[in-house]
C-alpha positions as CSV (number, residue, x, y, z in Angstrom):
1,X,17.1,6.5,34.4
2,X,16.9,9.2,37.2
3,X,16.7,12.8,37.3
4,X,17.8,15.6,38.9
5,X,15.1,15.6,41.2
6,X,15.8,11.2,42.7
7,X,12.4,10.7,40.1
8,X,12.6,8.3,37.3
9,X,12.1,10.2,34.2
10,X,9.3,10.2,31.6
11,X,7.3,8.7,34.5
12,X,6.6,12.1,36.5
13,X,2.9,14.1,34.4
14,X,5.8,17.1,33.6
15,X,7.3,14.7,31.5
16,X,3.7,13.1,30.4
17,X,2.7,16.7,29.9
18,X,5.6,17.8,27.8
19,X,5.4,14.3,26.0
20,X,1.4,14.9,25.3
21,X,2.7,18.3,23.4
22,X,5.1,17.1,21.7
23,X,2.8,14.5,20.4
24,X,-0.2,17.7,19.4
25,X,2.4,19.5,17.9
26,X,3.6,16.2,15.3
27,X,-0.5,15.4,14.3
28,X,-0.7,20.1,13.4
29,X,2.6,19.6,11.3
30,X,0.9,16.3,9.4
31,X,-2.0,16.6,6.6
32,X,-4.4,15.0,4.9
33,X,-2.2,13.5,2.0
34,X,0.4,12.4,4.8
35,X,-1.6,10.9,7.3
36,X,-3.0,8.7,3.5
37,X,0.5,8.5,2.4
38,X,1.4,7.2,6.2
39,X,-1.4,4.0,5.9
40,X,0.1,3.3,2.0
41,X,3.1,2.3,3.9
42,X,1.8,1.0,6.6
43,X,0.0,-1.1,4.3
44,X,2.3,-2.0,2.5
45,X,4.5,-3.1,5.0
46,X,1.3,-5.5,6.4
47,X,0.9,-7.2,3.5
48,X,5.2,-7.8,2.5
49,X,6.0,-9.0,5.6
50,X,7.7,-5.5,7.4
51,X,5.5,-5.1,9.8
52,X,7.4,-2.7,12.5
53,X,3.8,-3.5,14.8
54,X,4.9,-0.4,16.7
55,X,4.6,-0.7,20.0
56,X,3.9,2.1,22.5
57,X,6.0,2.6,25.5
58,X,4.5,2.8,29.6
59,X,6.0,6.2,29.0
60,X,4.0,6.9,25.6
61,X,0.9,5.3,27.8
62,X,0.4,7.8,29.9
63,X,1.0,10.4,27.7
64,X,-2.0,9.7,25.7
65,X,-4.0,9.6,29.3
66,X,-4.2,13.8,28.9
67,X,-5.4,14.0,25.1
68,X,-5.2,11.8,22.5
69,X,-4.8,12.9,18.6
70,X,-5.7,10.1,15.9
71,X,-4.6,10.5,12.6
72,X,-7.6,8.4,11.1
73,X,-11.4,7.6,11.8
74,X,-12.2,4.7,9.7
75,X,-15.3,2.4,9.5
76,X,-14.6,-0.5,8.9
77,X,-16.3,-4.6,9.3
78,X,-16.1,-6.5,12.3
79,X,-14.7,-9.6,11.3
80,X,-12.3,-11.0,13.1
81,X,-9.7,-11.0,9.8
82,X,-10.0,-7.5,9.6
83,X,-7.9,-5.4,12.7
84,X,-7.2,-2.3,10.5
85,X,-4.6,-1.0,13.0
86,X,-2.2,-4.5,11.6
87,X,-3.7,-4.1,8.7
88,X,-2.1,0.0,8.2
89,X,0.7,-0.9,10.5
90,X,-0.4,1.6,12.8
91,X,0.0,1.7,16.4
92,X,-1.6,3.3,19.8
93,X,-3.7,6.4,19.3
94,X,-3.0,5.8,15.6
95,X,-6.6,5.5,14.3
96,X,-10.5,6.4,15.4
97,X,-11.9,3.0,14.8
98,X,-15.4,1.8,13.9
99,X,-16.6,-1.0,13.2
100,X,-19.5,-2.5,12.7
101,X,-21.0,-5.7,10.5
102,X,-21.3,-4.5,7.0
103,X,-18.7,-1.4,7.3
104,X,-22.7,-0.1,7.3
105,X,-23.6,3.7,8.6
106,X,-26.8,3.8,11.9
107,X,-26.9,6.2,14.2
108,X,-24.8,5.2,16.5
109,X,-21.6,5.0,13.9
110,X,-22.7,8.2,11.8
111,X,-21.7,9.1,15.0
112,X,-18.4,8.4,16.2
113,X,-17.2,9.4,12.7
114,X,-19.1,12.6,13.5
115,X,-17.9,13.4,16.4
116,X,-13.4,12.0,15.4
117,X,-13.7,14.7,12.8
118,X,-15.1,17.7,14.7
119,X,-13.5,17.1,18.0
120,X,-10.5,15.3,17.3
121,X,-10.2,16.4,13.3
122,X,-8.9,13.7,11.8
123,X,-7.1,14.0,9.3
124,X,-8.3,11.0,6.7
125,X,-12.1,9.8,7.0
126,X,-12.7,6.3,5.6
127,X,-14.6,3.9,5.2
128,X,-13.5,-0.1,4.4
129,X,-15.1,-2.5,3.6
130,X,-13.4,-6.8,2.3
131,X,-13.2,-9.3,0.4
132,X,-15.7,-12.7,1.6
133,X,-17.3,-10.4,3.8
134,X,-20.3,-12.4,5.5
135,X,-23.1,-9.6,6.2
136,X,-22.7,-8.4,2.5
137,X,-23.1,-12.4,1.3
138,X,-26.1,-12.6,3.2
139,X,-27.8,-9.0,2.2
140,X,-27.8,-11.1,-0.7
141,X,-29.9,-13.5,0.0
142,X,-33.6,-13.0,-0.7
143,X,-35.9,-11.9,1.3
144,X,-37.6,-14.3,2.9
145,X,-34.7,-16.1,3.7
146,X,-33.4,-12.8,5.5
147,X,-36.2,-12.2,7.5
148,X,-35.5,-15.6,9.1
149,X,-33.1,-14.1,11.0
150,X,-33.4,-12.1,14.5
151,X,-35.3,-9.1,13.8
152,X,-32.6,-6.8,14.4
153,X,-30.1,-8.4,12.4
154,X,-33.1,-9.1,9.8
155,X,-33.0,-5.6,9.6
156,X,-29.9,-4.6,9.4
157,X,-29.1,-7.2,6.5
158,X,-32.7,-5.8,4.8
159,X,-31.1,-1.9,5.0
160,X,-28.0,-2.8,2.7
161,X,-30.4,-5.0,1.0
162,X,-31.1,-1.9,-0.1
163,X,-27.7,0.0,-1.2
164,X,-26.3,-3.7,-3.4
165,X,-27.8,-1.7,-6.9
166,X,-28.6,-5.9,-7.1
167,X,-30.3,-5.8,-10.7
168,X,-26.4,-4.7,-12.1
169,X,-25.0,-7.3,-10.0
170,X,-26.9,-9.7,-11.7
171,X,-24.8,-8.8,-14.6
172,X,-21.7,-10.8,-12.5
173,X,-21.2,-13.6,-13.0
174,X,-18.0,-14.5,-11.9
175,X,-18.0,-15.9,-7.9
176,X,-14.9,-12.9,-6.6
177,X,-16.3,-10.3,-9.4
178,X,-19.6,-10.7,-7.6
179,X,-18.1,-10.4,-4.2
180,X,-15.9,-8.0,-4.7
181,X,-18.4,-5.7,-6.6
182,X,-20.5,-5.6,-4.3
183,X,-18.2,-5.3,-1.3
184,X,-17.5,-2.1,-3.1
185,X,-21.3,-1.1,-4.0
186,X,-21.5,-1.1,-0.3
187,X,-18.8,1.4,0.0
188,X,-19.9,3.3,-2.3
189,X,-23.3,3.7,-0.2
190,X,-21.9,4.1,3.1
191,X,-19.4,6.9,1.8
192,X,-22.1,8.7,0.1
193,X,-23.9,8.9,3.3
194,X,-21.4,10.5,5.1
195,X,-20.5,13.2,2.1
196,X,-23.7,14.5,3.3
197,X,-22.9,16.1,6.3
198,X,-22.5,19.6,5.7
199,X,-19.3,19.6,8.4
200,X,-17.4,16.4,7.1
201,X,-18.0,18.2,3.3
202,X,-16.7,21.9,4.9
203,X,-13.3,20.1,5.7
204,X,-12.8,19.0,2.5
205,X,-13.5,21.5,0.6
206,X,-11.0,23.1,3.3
207,X,-8.2,20.8,2.3
208,X,-8.4,19.7,5.8
209,X,-9.3,16.5,5.5
210,X,-9.5,13.0,3.4
211,X,-12.5,11.1,2.3
212,X,-11.6,7.5,1.1
213,X,-13.3,4.0,0.3
214,X,-10.7,1.4,-0.2
215,X,-11.6,-2.6,-0.5
216,X,-9.0,-4.7,1.5
217,X,-8.5,-8.3,0.3
218,X,-7.5,-10.4,2.6
219,X,-6.0,-13.0,0.8
220,X,-2.7,-11.1,-0.4
221,X,-3.5,-8.3,2.3
222,X,-3.4,-5.4,-0.1
223,X,-5.7,-2.2,0.5
224,X,-7.7,-1.3,-3.1
225,X,-8.2,2.5,-2.4
226,X,-10.6,3.1,-5.4
227,X,-12.5,6.4,-4.8
228,X,-11.9,10.0,-2.8
229,X,-14.5,12.6,-2.4
230,X,-14.1,15.6,-4.2
231,X,-16.5,17.7,-4.3
232,X,-19.7,18.1,-1.3
233,X,-23.0,17.3,-3.4
234,X,-25.9,19.4,-4.0
235,X,-29.5,18.7,-3.0
236,X,-30.3,17.2,-6.9
237,X,-27.6,15.5,-7.8
238,X,-24.9,12.5,-5.4
239,X,-21.3,14.0,-4.6
240,X,-19.0,14.0,-6.9
241,X,-16.6,10.6,-5.9
242,X,-13.9,10.3,-8.3
243,X,-13.5,6.4,-8.5
244,X,-9.7,5.9,-9.0
245,X,-9.9,2.4,-10.4
246,X,-9.9,-0.8,-9.6
247,X,-6.4,-1.1,-10.9
248,X,-5.3,0.8,-8.0
249,X,-4.1,-2.3,-6.2
250,X,-2.4,-3.6,-8.9
251,X,-0.8,-0.1,-9.2
252,X,0.3,-0.4,-6.2
253,X,1.7,-4.0,-6.5
254,X,3.5,-2.9,-9.5
255,X,5.3,-0.4,-7.4
256,X,6.1,-2.0,-4.2
257,X,7.6,-4.6,-5.0
258,X,9.8,-5.3,-2.6
259,X,13.8,-7.0,-2.3
260,X,14.5,-10.5,-1.3
261,X,16.1,-9.0,2.3
262,X,15.0,-11.6,5.0
263,X,11.6,-10.5,7.1
264,X,14.4,-10.1,9.6
265,X,16.3,-7.3,8.4
266,X,13.6,-5.8,6.8
267,X,12.6,-5.0,10.3
268,X,15.3,-3.6,11.7
269,X,16.4,-1.0,8.5
270,X,15.6,2.6,8.6
271,X,16.5,3.4,5.0
272,X,14.6,3.2,2.1
273,X,11.7,4.2,1.2
274,X,8.4,3.5,-1.2
275,X,9.2,4.5,-4.4
276,X,6.8,6.8,-6.9
277,X,3.5,9.2,-6.5
278,X,4.2,12.2,-4.0
279,X,0.0,12.2,-4.3
280,X,-2.3,10.7,-1.7
281,X,-3.5,8.3,-5.0
282,X,-1.5,5.8,-7.5
283,X,-3.1,6.9,-10.3
284,X,-3.5,3.5,-12.3
285,X,-0.9,3.2,-15.5
286,X,-1.5,2.4,-18.6
287,X,0.0,-1.4,-17.6
288,X,-2.2,-1.3,-15.2
289,X,-4.9,-3.5,-16.1
290,X,-7.0,-6.3,-14.5
291,X,-5.9,-9.7,-16.2
292,X,-8.0,-12.1,-17.1
293,X,-6.9,-15.0,-14.9
294,X,-5.0,-18.2,-16.5
295,X,-5.4,-21.6,-16.5
296,X,-1.9,-21.7,-14.8
297,X,-2.6,-18.8,-11.5
298,X,-3.4,-21.3,-8.5
299,X,-5.8,-17.8,-6.7
300,X,-7.6,-15.5,-8.7
301,X,-7.0,-11.5,-6.9
302,X,-9.8,-9.4,-7.8
303,X,-6.7,-6.5,-7.8
304,X,-5.9,-8.3,-11.4
305,X,-3.1,-10.5,-10.1
306,X,-2.5,-14.0,-8.7
307,X,-1.7,-13.7,-5.6
308,X,0.8,-16.9,-5.5
309,X,4.1,-15.5,-6.9
310,X,4.3,-13.8,-10.5
311,X,7.9,-12.2,-10.5
312,X,8.7,-11.1,-13.7
313,X,12.1,-10.6,-15.6
314,X,11.7,-7.1,-15.2
315,X,10.7,-6.7,-11.7
316,X,14.2,-6.6,-10.0
317,X,14.2,-3.3,-12.5
318,X,11.7,-2.1,-9.1
319,X,13.1,-3.1,-6.4
320,X,12.6,-0.7,-3.3
321,X,13.2,-1.3,0.0
322,X,10.1,-0.1,2.7
323,X,10.7,0.3,5.7
324,X,9.0,2.5,8.5
325,X,9.8,6.1,8.5
326,X,11.3,7.8,11.0
């Protein structure tokens, strides 16, 4: 399109500046709870096969040069199977991402997240572990075996090992349950580390920031938001963390049943939203307790329901459409 001045509309610096200002206003209007719901909806689109895969145009990218407004900062794992923007169906500029093996805090990762909170004013700060994390598995090995690794790698694994609470994990005998518990324990330790930052906790208390821990189940694609920070730690106590329960992933599956609309149709649909709780988290229902794997289950899911088809006669009653937010 040609503008009145004879130039190409959308590619002048003035147009880019105006678009950047619009981005800034849109960012300011978002509450932390709304950002978290946006992430939950994006993940629901991803694991149901209805991802929108947002892509920025050349005009949008040019507008981002001046200033960016990511709504979320996340500490995730370097694992190639865990690309967070894909898992949450987010686009360019939506997330400030820090990835390191074992999603662990050190000087560099902590500084990066502090920058995102202080200077970018992100609304959600997230630590996400994942199913089958190689770093966590390696950290569970005997010290003698860890010390055979290169020095820097060995030091990193020892740091992870110190936070795993191996004495408690010895009581977990199922391999997949052990994997999940070890990863969740590590996520909790990293969240506790972030909570000792006074600036972060001040934003939490002012309701300007939500700090959460979550578990990504690679086999299903579901992200289980299992904990949220609600209070600052005292000198003599750990931060108060609300454990949303290891069932929250089950709850999301039970509420986010999707109809049998072909993928091509749901990608283009702009109607329908995920129905349910308006709060940032979905509290587990009495019916969402983990189920013991039966002999008929081909795959046991850590969130409690087989990763294979689990449609029941009542599924049609809970059918909703998942679509991209306007």
